[in-house]
C-alpha positions in Angstrom: 2.0 -13.2 -7.8 3.9 -11.6 -10.6 3.1 -8.1 -11.9 3.6 -7.4 -15.5 6.4 -5.0 -16.4 4.2 -2.1 -17.8 5.3 0.9 -15.8 5.5 3.1 -18.9 2.2 4.6 -20.2 2.7 5.6 -23.8 0.7 8.7 -24.9 0.6 7.5 -28.5 -1.3 4.4 -27.4 -3.8 6.5 -25.6 -4.3 8.7 -28.7 -4.7 5.6 -30.9 -7.5 4.4 -28.6 -9.2 7.8 -28.7 -9.0 8.0 -32.5 -10.4 4.5 -32.8 -13.4 5.6 -30.8 -12.5 3.6 -27.7 -13.1 5.3 -24.4 -10.0 4.5 -22.4 -10.3 5.9 -18.9 -13.1 6.4 -16.4 -15.8 5.1 -18.8 -13.9 1.8 -19.3 -12.1 1.6 -16.0 -15.1 1.6 -13.7 -15.1 -1.9 -12.3 -12.6 -4.1 -10.6 -12.4 -6.4 -13.6 -11.0 -3.4 -15.6 -7.8 -3.0 -13.5 -7.2 -6.2 -11.5 -4.0 -8.3 -11.9 -5.1 -11.6 -13.3 -1.8 -13.5 -13.2 -2.0 -14.4 -9.5 0.6 -16.5 -7.8 -0.5 -18.3 -4.7 0.8 -20.5 -1.9 -1.0 -23.3 0.0 -1.7 -23.8 3.7 1.0 -26.4 3.9 3.8 -24.3 2.4 6.3 -23.2 5.0 6.9 -19.6 6.2 10.4 -19.9 4.9 9.1 -20.5 1.4 6.7 -17.6 1.7 9.6 -15.3 2.8 11.7 -16.4 -0.1 8.9 -15.9 -2.6 8.2 -12.4 -1.3 11.8 -11.4 -1.7 12.2 -12.9 -5.2 9.0 -11.3 -6.6 9.1 -8.1 -4.5 5.6 -8.5 -3.2 4.1 -7.9 0.2 1.0 -10.0 0.1 0.3 -13.6 -1.1 -3.1 -15.2 -1.4 -3.3 -18.6 0.2 -5.4 -21.5 -1.1 -6.4 -24.9 0.0 -7.1 -28.1 -1.9 -9.3 -30.6 0.1 -9.1 -33.2 -2.7 -5.3 -32.7 -3.3 -6.0 -31.6 -6.9 -4.7 -28.2 -8.0 -7.8 -27.4 -10.2 -10.0 -27.6 -7.1 -8.1 -25.1 -5.0 -10.2 -22.5 -3.2 -9.2 -19.2 -1.5 -8.6 -19.3 2.2 -6.9 -16.1 3.1 -3.9 -13.8 2.8 -0.4 -13.8 4.3 1.2 -10.4 4.4 4.8 -9.3 4.9 3.8 -8.1 8.4 2.5 -11.6 9.2 5.8 -13.1 8.2 7.9 -10.6 10.1 5.9 -11.4 13.3 7.3 -14.9 13.1 10.9 -14.1 12.3 13.3 -13.7 15.3 15.7 -10.8 15.1 18.4 -13.2 16.3 18.0 -15.5 13.3 21.5 -16.1 11.8 23.2 -14.3 14.6 25.1 -15.3 17.8 21.9 -15.2 19.9 20.0 -17.5 17.6 18.1 -20.4 19.4 16.7 -23.6 17.9 13.2 -22.2 18.2 14.2 -19.3 15.9 15.0 -21.5 12.9 12.1 -23.9 13.7 9.7 -21.0 13.4 10.5 -20.7 9.6 9.5 -24.3 9.1 6.0 -23.7 10.4 3.2 -24.0 7.8 1.2 -20.9 6.6 -1.9 -22.3 8.2 -0.5 -20.9 11.5 -0.3 -17.3 10.3 -2.8 -16.9 7.4 -5.4 -14.1 7.8 -8.8 -15.7 7.2 -12.0 -13.9 6.4 -10.1 -11.3 4.4 -12.1 -8.6 2.7 -12.7 -9.4 -0.9 -14.4 -8.1 -4.0 -15.9 -9.5 -7.2 -14.9 -8.5 -10.8 -18.2 -6.6 -11.0 -17.5 -4.5 -7.9 -17.3 -0.7 -8.7 -13.7 0.6 -8.3 -15.0 3.4 -6.0 -16.5 0.8 -3.6 -13.3 -1.3 -3.7 -11.1 1.6 -2.8 -13.5 2.4 0.1 -13.1 -1.1 1.4 -9.3 -0.8 1.2 -9.2 2.6 3.0 -11.8 1.6 5.7 -10.0 -1.7 6.5 -6.4 -0.4 6.3 -5.5 -3.1 3.7 -3.1 -2.8 0.8 -4.5 -5.7 -1.2 -7.9 -7.2 -1.9 -8.5 -10.6 -3.6 -11.0 -10.8 -6.4 -13.2 -13.8 -6.0 -15.9 -15.6 -8.0 -17.5 -17.9 -5.4 -14.4 -19.2 -3.6 -12.1 -19.1 -6.6 -9.5 -16.3 -6.8 -9.5 -14.8 -10.2 -7.4 -11.7 -9.5 -6.1 -9.2 -7.0 -5.9 -5.4 -6.7 -3.1 -3.8 -4.7 -2.3 -0.3 -3.7 0.3 -0.3 -6.5 -2.5 -0.8 -9.0 -4.2 2.2 -7.5 -1.1 4.3 -8.1 -1.0 3.0 -11.6 -4.6 4.2 -12.2 -3.7 7.7 -11.0 -0.8 7.8 -13.4 -3.2 7.0 -16.2 -5.3 10.0 -15.1 -2.3 12.2 -15.0 -1.5 11.2 -18.6 -4.9 12.5 -19.7 -4.5 15.6 -17.5 -1.2 16.5 -19.1 -2.5 16.0 -22.6 -5.4 18.3 -22.0 -3.1 21.0 -20.6 -1.0 20.9 -23.8 -3.9 21.5 -26.1 -3.9 25.1 -27.1 -7.5 25.6 -28.2 -10.2 25.3 -25.6 -12.5 23.7 -28.1 -10.0 20.9 -28.8 -9.7 20.3 -25.1 -13.5 20.1 -24.7 -13.7 17.7 -27.7 -11.1 15.5 -26.1 -13.2 15.3 -22.9 -16.4 14.8 -24.8 -15.0 11.6 -26.2 -15.7 10.2 -22.7 -19.3 11.5 -22.6 -18.4 13.8 -19.7 -20.0 17.2 -19.0 -17.1 19.4 -20.2 -18.1 22.4 -18.2 -17.8 20.5 -15.0 -14.8 18.2 -15.9 -12.4 20.8 -17.4 -12.2 22.9 -14.2 -11.6 19.8 -12.2 -8.2 19.1 -13.8 -6.9 22.5 -12.5 -8.7 22.6 -9.1 -8.6 19.1 -7.6 -5.5 17.5 -6.1 -3.1 20.1 -7.3 -0.3 19.7 -4.8 0.8 17.4 -2.0 -0.6 19.8 0.5 -4.1 19.0 -0.8 -4.0 15.4 0.5 -1.2 15.1 3.0 -1.8 14.1 6.6 -0.8 17.2 8.6 -1.1 16.0 12.2 2.0 13.9 12.3 3.5 12.5 15.5 7.3 12.5 15.5 10.0 10.4 17.0 13.6 11.2 18.0 16.5 8.9 17.1 17.2 8.5 20.9 13.7 7.0 21.3 13.4 3.2 21.6 11.1 0.6 19.9 8.7 0.7 22.9 8.1 4.4 22.2 7.7 3.8 18.5 5.1 1.1 19.1 3.2 3.4 21.5 3.0 6.2 18.9 2.0 3.7 16.1 -0.6 2.0 18.2 -2.2 5.2 19.5 -2.5 6.9 16.1 -2.8 3.7 14.0 0.3 4.8 11.9 2.4 2.6 9.8 5.1 5.2 9.3 6.5 7.9 11.7 9.2 10.5 10.8 12.3 10.7 13.0 13.4 14.3 13.5 15.9 16.4 15.4 15.2 19.2 17.8 14.3 21.6 14.9 11.9 19.0 13.5 14.2 18.5 10.5 14.0 15.0 9.0 16.6 12.5 10.0 14.9 9.3 8.9 11.7 7.2 9.1 10.5 4.2 11.0 7.8 1.8 9.8 5.8 -0.9 11.5 7.7 -3.4 9.4 11.0 -2.1 10.8 9.6 -2.6 14.3 8.4 -6.1 13.6 11.8 -7.2 12.2 13.3 -6.6 15.7 10.6 -8.1 17.9 11.1 -11.7 19.0 8.9 -14.5 17.9 6.8 -15.9 20.8 6.1 -19.6 20.2 4.7 -20.1 23.7 2.0 -18.2 25.7 3.2 -15.3 27.9 3.7 -16.2 31.5 0.9 -15.3 34.0 1.2 -11.7 35.2 3.3 -10.5 32.3 2.2 -7.1 31.0 1.6 -7.3 27.3 1.9 -4.6 24.7 -1.0 -5.8 22.5 -2.8 -4.2 19.6 -3.6 -4.3 15.9 0.1 -4.1 14.9 2.1 -5.6 17.8 1.9 -8.3 20.4 4.9 -8.3 22.7 5.7 -8.3 26.4 6.4 -4.8 27.7 9.6 -6.0 29.5 11.0 -7.6 26.3 14.7 -6.4 26.0 14.3 -5.9 22.2 11.9 -3.0 22.8 14.7 -0.9 24.4 16.7 -0.8 21.1 17.2 2.8 20.0 15.7 4.0 16.7 19.0 5.3 15.3 20.0 1.7 15.0 17.1 0.6 12.8 15.5 3.6 11.2 15.7 4.2 7.4 18.0 7.1 6.6 18.4 9.0 3.3 14.6 9.2 3.0 13.1 10.7 -0.2 10.8 13.6 0.7 8.8 16.4 -1.1 7.9 20.0 -0.5 4.3 21.0 0.2 4.3 22.7 -3.2 5.2 19.4 -5.0 2.7 18.5 -7.8 0.4 15.8 -6.5 0.8 13.6 -9.5 4.6 13.9 -9.4 4.4 12.5 -5.9 2.2 9.6 -7.0 4.7 8.7 -9.7 7.5 8.8 -7.1 5.6 6.4 -4.9 4.9 4.1 -7.8 8.4 4.1 -9.5 10.3 3.9 -6.2 8.0 1.2 -4.8 7.6 3.0 -1.5 4.5 3.5 0.7 5.0 7.1 2.0 6.7 10.4 1.4 7.5 12.8 4.3 6.5 16.4 3.4 8.7 19.3 4.4 8.7 23.1 4.1 11.4 25.1 2.5 13.5 24.9 5.7 13.3 21.1 5.6 11.1 20.8 8.7 8.6 18.0 8.5 5.0 19.3 8.2 3.2 16.2 7.1 3.3 12.9 5.3 1.7 11.5 2.1 0.9 7.8 2.1 -0.6 5.4 -0.4 -3.8 5.6 1.7 -3.9 9.3 1.2 -3.7 8.7 -2.5 -6.6 6.3 -2.4 -8.7 8.8 -0.5 -7.8 11.3 -3.3 -8.9 8.9 -5.9 -12.3 8.4 -4.1 -12.7 12.2 -4.4 -11.9 12.1 -8.1 -14.3 9.3 -8.8 -17.0 11.2 -7.0 -16.4 14.3 -9.1 -16.4 12.5 -12.4 -19.5 10.5 -11.5 -21.3 13.8 -10.8 -20.0 15.2 -14.1 -21.3 12.3 -16.0 -24.8 12.3 -14.3 
């Protein structure tokens, strides 16, 4: 699954489209087919977990569609499900390649993807409205949806594609703000057949700063806490990222569910009878597992990029996209953590934007 190298959005190209009479944003980018990635790389049910891990590292992707071919012919492959980076991390032992490695640790990598693939994944069609697709991603806590025609996969949409869409909106917003004459700005917007009186105020009132979309009620962890405590906080709040702070709530680092999964052992056998199990949507591990006692200061990510509450919202979106990260802790002027902005928060913001523009075009 390779994404084209098109991170730069040239304003001159946008203007050329406008001058040629082509509507280039919300009027043309309304359906999944208008923004999906079509060059989709896939793996099969028989491919090994080790191959999947290598593929993810080489192509810097976190999700891979999995297909099956009952007849053994590539042209008759059909979509089966998705393997995520989290699925892979659940199968990798933290002792792999270390002194404590056991035979079962390396054997786990040789297992086929059929053992870990997520079936019945939420999917969309090329004709699905973008607003509906984003709602599916937010409601189901997924970062990627496959685009299917019958059982054939014809594309994918990832959270990175959502960020890219927001950057396109920001390009238009900046162009409008630089136009000196109000009449010119209205003429620009009218090219999209929008109601100018409703749309123009939107650019200056909706999603102005990070504070408008950030999650404020953030649970914190301390670097002396262990993995068991991190799992408890993540399970309870269904968080994927939790800031690690000092006594003054100043940011020291961040811990993600992927960080936790990397250090949990792979269980190839059922748990023994009577074993208390820490089970949930993210983790499945015995509560007496020694690895859960590891302190967070050993595994947390330090030197975390963060933003102030006053940071321009679109600037934060560009940071998420260009740095290929999933969240930005938000701090006040004293560097105390007051919230967090995730890709999911951005998607919720885009839902609000689409609702506003749909109302303006009505």
